[in-house]
N, C-alpha and C positions, 0 to 999 in steps of 0.2 A: 330484203332476204331470207328467206327459214332458219332459226334456231340453231343448230346441232348438236344434238342432246349431251350432255356430260354427267359425270357424277357426280352426285351429291358432294356439294363441300367443295369441289375442284373449282377453279379457275379456268376458263375454255382456252387460255392460252397454253395449259399444259397440258390439255388433251384431246381436242379438236383435232382433224385431221390438216395437214401444213396448210397444203391447198386450197383446201376448205376456207380453213383459218384466216390465212393471210384476205383473201378476197371478202372474206365477213368484216373483216374489222378495217382494211383499206378502201371499202368501195364506198361507205359514206363519209369518211375526208378526203376521198378522192372528192366524190359528187362534193362536198362543201367546199373546198377548194378552188375548184370549177369554177363555183355560182362566184366566189371571192373574185377570182380573173375576171370574170367578166366583169365584174362589177366596176374592175378598173380598168377593163377598155371602155363600156359604156361611160364610167366618168367624163373621161378623156375623150371619149364622141360627142357630149355636149358643150366641154371645153376648148374643142377645136372651132366650135360655132359663134366663140366671142372673138376670135381671132388668134393666129399664130405666135403671135408674142403670150396670149395666155397657155398654150398650150406650151410654149416653151418655160414658163413659171416653172407649170407643173414640173417638167421634165427635170428641172433647175433642182424644183424642194426634192425630187425622188433621194437621193444619197441620204441627207437630212434624217427623211422619215423612216428610210429603208434601215438608218441607225440606230433608230429609238426602236422599230418591229426588232431588231437583232438583237437586242440587250434583252429586253420585254421577252422573246421567243426563245433565245437563247438558255434563260433563266426557266424556264417553261422545260425544256429539253434535260434539264437535268433535275429539275424535281421529277420530268417522266421516267427518267433512270431510275434514278435510286428508288422511286417507289413501288416501279415495274418490280424491282429486284429483292426490295426488301417482301413484298407479298410472294414473291418465287420462292424464300428462305421463308418464308411462314412468319414474319417478322412481323406484327401487327402495329406493333408501340413504336417502331422505326417508322413505318409506313405513315402512320397520326402522324407523326412531327414533323416527316418529309413534305408532308401538304399543306401542314399547319404554317411553319416555316417559311417556306416558299411563296406565303399568303403574304406574309412578311417583307420580306425581299421585293415583292412585284407594289407594295404601296411606297418601299423606298427606292424603285425605278417610277414612279408614276410623277412623285414629286420633284426629281432629278429631271425630269422632262419638261418638268412645267419652270422651272426656274430659266435653265438654259432657253427654252423657247422664249420669254419675255422677255430676256437680256439680248437675244444673239440673231434673233431670225434675221432685222436689217441686213445687220452686217455679214451675214452667211451669202445675202444675196447679190450686195457692193460687192463680194470679193472676185464676183464671179462676171456681173458684166455694168456699164453704168446707162445700158438703156433704162429709161425709169419706168414709164410701163410694167416691164418685166421685175422690177425691183417692186412696185408696188401690188400686183398679182400675187408675187410669191412671198412676200411677206403678210400678208393679211393671211392666202393659206395656211403657210407652217407655223404661224403664231396662234393658231385656232387649235389644228390636230395636237400640237404639242405640248399647250397648257393645259389641252382636257385629256390627255394622257391618260387618266386615270380607266376609262373605258376600256382604251386598247391592251390596257396590262391585265385587268380584271378579266377579260373577255376569253384573255391568250392562257392565262393561268388557268383559270377554272376549268376550260376546255380541254387543259393537259391533264388536269386533275383526273376528267370523265377518260379520257384517251387511256391515261394508266392502269385503272380497273378494267379495259378492254371495252368500256362503255361508247363506240365511237357514233351510233347512228342518234345518243342523244348530243355528243360534239356535232354530228350534222344538221340538227335541229339550229343550233344556236348560231352556227355559222351562216347559215342556210338565208334564217329569219334576219340577220343582221343587213346582209350582206343585199339581200332580197330591197328588206326599208330603204338602205341608203339608193336604190336601183330608181327606189318611188320617190323618195324624198327626193333627189339630185336636180328633175328638171322644174319639180314645183316651186325649190329656192333659188336655183341660179337663174332662170327665166320667172320668175315671178307668177306663178299660174294661180287661180283660183281666189284672184284679189292680193295674194301678197303681195310685198314688194319683192323687184326682181334684186337680188343679191349679189351675181356673176358668179366669180371665181371664189367670192368668200361665203355664198351659198353650198356650191362644191362642201367643201369645210365645216361648215355647220351639220349639214348633213350625214358628212363622215360620226362624227363625233357623235351625235344623236341614236347613229344606228349601232356604234359599239359599244354605249350605255346601254342598249334594250337585248342585247346579246349577251352581257355579263351580267344583266339581271338576270335573264332565263338560264342564263350556265350557270349562275348560284341557286335557283332555284332548284336544279336538277340534281344537283349535288348535296345538298341538303337533304331533301325529297329524296332521292333513287340509289343515290351511290353510296350503297351501303359496306363497300369493303375499306372504305375512310373516315373517319371520326373530327368532321371541324367543327371547334369550337372558340369563338371567339377570344376567350382569357386563353387558349392554348397560341395565339398569333402572335409572336415574339418571336427574339430573337436565339437560335441556339447554336453554339460555336461550330461545335461536332456535326451537324445536320448543315450548317451554311455551308464549310468546307466541303463535305462531302456533295452538295448541290452545284458549287461554283467550279468545283474540279471538273466537272462534264460542263456547266453551265458557261463558266468563262473563255473556253477555246470555241465554244460554239459560237459565242455573240461576237467574239473576234473575228472568229473565220464568216458571219455573215457581216460584219461591218465591214471588212476586208471590202469588200464588194460595193459599202459604202464611199471610202476612200480614193478606190479604181473607177467611178462613176464619177466622182467629181472632178478627179487629175483628168479624164478620160473629156468630160465636158470643158474644159481648161482647155485643152488641145483642139476639141473643134469648134468651139466660136472663135480660134483664129481666124477659121474658114468662112463660116457664115453660122448665126445661130438658127438656120434651118437645119443644121445637120445636127441642130440639140435636138430638136424637135423630132426629129427621123428616130434616134436613139431612143428620144421618150417613147415612143411608139412603139418601139422594137422592145423596147423590156414590158410595156404591158401586153404585149402579143405572145412574147416569151411567157410569160410567167402563167398564160394560158395552157402552154404545151408541157412548163414544168412541174404546176402544181398536182396534176395526178402523182405524178413521182415524187413530188414532197410529203403527198397524203401517204402512198406509199411507204416510203422512210420516218411517217412520224407511229406506222400504227408496227413497222420491224423494228424497233427499238424498242418497244413495247413485250413483243412478243421474245425478240431474243433475250433483252433482257430478266424475263421474271423463266425463259429456260436454263438462262446461264445459272440465277440464283439455286434453278432446281436441280443443277447438275446433270441436263438432259442435251449430251452432244448431238445425237441424231436430230432431233430438232430443230437445233442449231444453224447445224449446215443444209437442212433440207430449207429452211427459211432462207438463208442467205444466199442459194443456187437458186430459188424461184424467184427471190425479189429483183435480183438481180437481170434473167429474162426478161420481164414483166419489162421493168425498166425502162430496157434497152430496146423492146419492141415499141412502148408509148414514144421514146423521142426519134425514135426513124421514122414511126408518123408526122410526128412535127418537121423533120429536117426536110419531109417529101414535100409539107403543106408549104412551108416557104419556101422551096424551090418552083415551085409547078404557079404558086398564086399571089408574089409579093405584090404586085401592081392592085389587084383587088383587095388585098387588106390593107395597103395604104391606103385607097380610096375610102375606107371607112371613118379615116378621121378628118374628110374636106380636103386633102393633101392637094397642095397644087405643082404645077408643073415641075418646080424646083423640087420640093421634095420628092416626087417620082424619080428624080434624074439619080435624086443621090440614095433614094430608098432601095430602091431595084435592087441594084448589082451590091447594097450594104445589107441586106435580109438574104440576099444569097451566101454571101461569102462567112456572114458569120455562122448561121444555118448547120454548114458544114459543122462546127461544135458538137452540134447535137450527137450526135452517132456515138461519141464516145461520154458522153456527162452521164446519161443513165447509171453505166457502171463505176462514176467517178461518185456520186451523190451516195449511191448502195454500200459501198464503202465505207464511206464517211457513217452512216447509218450502225455500222458494223463497230465499229471504233466507239461511237457514242457510247450503243447498248454493253459494253464493257466494260464499261467508266471510264473510259480515255477518250475524252474532244482534241489532245495534242496533238495529234497524226492530223486530222482535218483542219485545224488550224495552219500547222505547218503548209498542208497542201494547197489551200486557199492563198497564203500570204505568198507563197511559192510560183501559183498562176497569174494571182491577176496585180502582185507588188513589183516581183522579181523580173518576170517575163512580160506580161503581157500590158502595163504601162509604159516600160521602159520601150517598149517594141512597138508600143502605137506612135510612141513622140517620135522614134527614131524613122518609122518611116511614115509621118507626115511630113517629115524634114524633106525624105530622099525620094516619096515618090507620092507627097499629093493627098487627099482627104480619100480618094479611093483605093490605097492603099493600106488607109490606117483601120480599114475590117478586118485585113489580114493576120490581124496582133491576134485576133480572139482562138482561130481554127491553131494555129501555133501554139498558143498558150495549154490549150488543151491538151497536147502531149505530153506535156510534164507534169498535170495531172493523173492521169494513166499510169503513167509509169510510175510516179511514188504511190498511188494508189494500189499497185501490184506487190512494192517493195512491203508497206506496211502491212498488206492484207496478210501475206508470206510470214511475216515479225508475227504480228498478232496470231495467228493460225498457229506457228510450232511455240508459241510463248503459253498459251490462255487455251489453246478449244485440241487440239493434237491430245495434250498429256492429260484429258478430261476422260474418267473411266465412258467405253463405247455404251 
């Protein structure tokens, strides 16, 4: 996409027309996240050829894997918000400290999850099922991706540094490179092509780790050689209490908000397996396809945090409001398209994963019911980006907790007891009404307290 001319010495986030800025910054991130989501779909399609138990194992692994991503991505969001706001305030020293201290936190995160993966991977699966094949498949996969989590941690952090300074095209290159390499390596390592041994589920994990490490290396090179708005120094990669506090003020609530999804999914898997393991396989397939719909909105969210943070720091009220309005319009449009797709083509979507008749019988109504929640999801996600950009991740965390833990999970259990498996899926659209209501309340509060009082 062509660059819009900006004044010398000015960041485009403060100068470029807002509609063009959103598209310019969001499109590369959206594209890269779509490729990432496509990898998850292709990965599961390959795994489904091994057998339904292998697909169920990956579905059970999802909450733990998502928890790891949540903590690392939450830290990245905290770095993003502080760094972009510092640049908007022309505070170069704090921007540099945010970048270098954020890298230190990334190292801590990767060590933490390596230890957890080494010690608790098998226990995680035995707590959910006694089917030995699922336990073996799942333990192999989860232990590899957690012990080698430094690749994922580094990739997410260094990509956030690029996004924080508006260099979303470079971030797109690293994400797409890692995802495409993953899709190439998957069948080679899973099925043993070109004379290599067939590694099965373990091969999918190894392909994932290798690809993440390559993407991380590429992101590091881009930051050092092309990201001149921040300065990364090895000697500066150390803890700073004030900077850590500011990063975690946004990062921890964001990570908790994302982690709540892991708790909810784990709990829902426990409910579903009381009916049949096939229900978990269906739920896992739904998540992979859902990511393909949600990823453009998450890509938009990533860019919006940087744009709003920058203009909040610069005191530009008009650009902030225009960014919020347009982002909500774009996000809702994407989610309506996803809703239509899940309503019209559920059988075709399930068939991509070698679905049995039982999977189709369970999955078709499940897809149509759950996707009703898509209608409201775009607005809620963009509301969360506003809270993050203004330096507060707490509202998003409270909304997510209320939706997934207070409403969705208990409601799913009640419906499973009173209405059977088919009724469980209605917990999703019913819980989404809580998100919409709370998002509106918090948006109004932040508008009155933070935005309305800004100079026009």
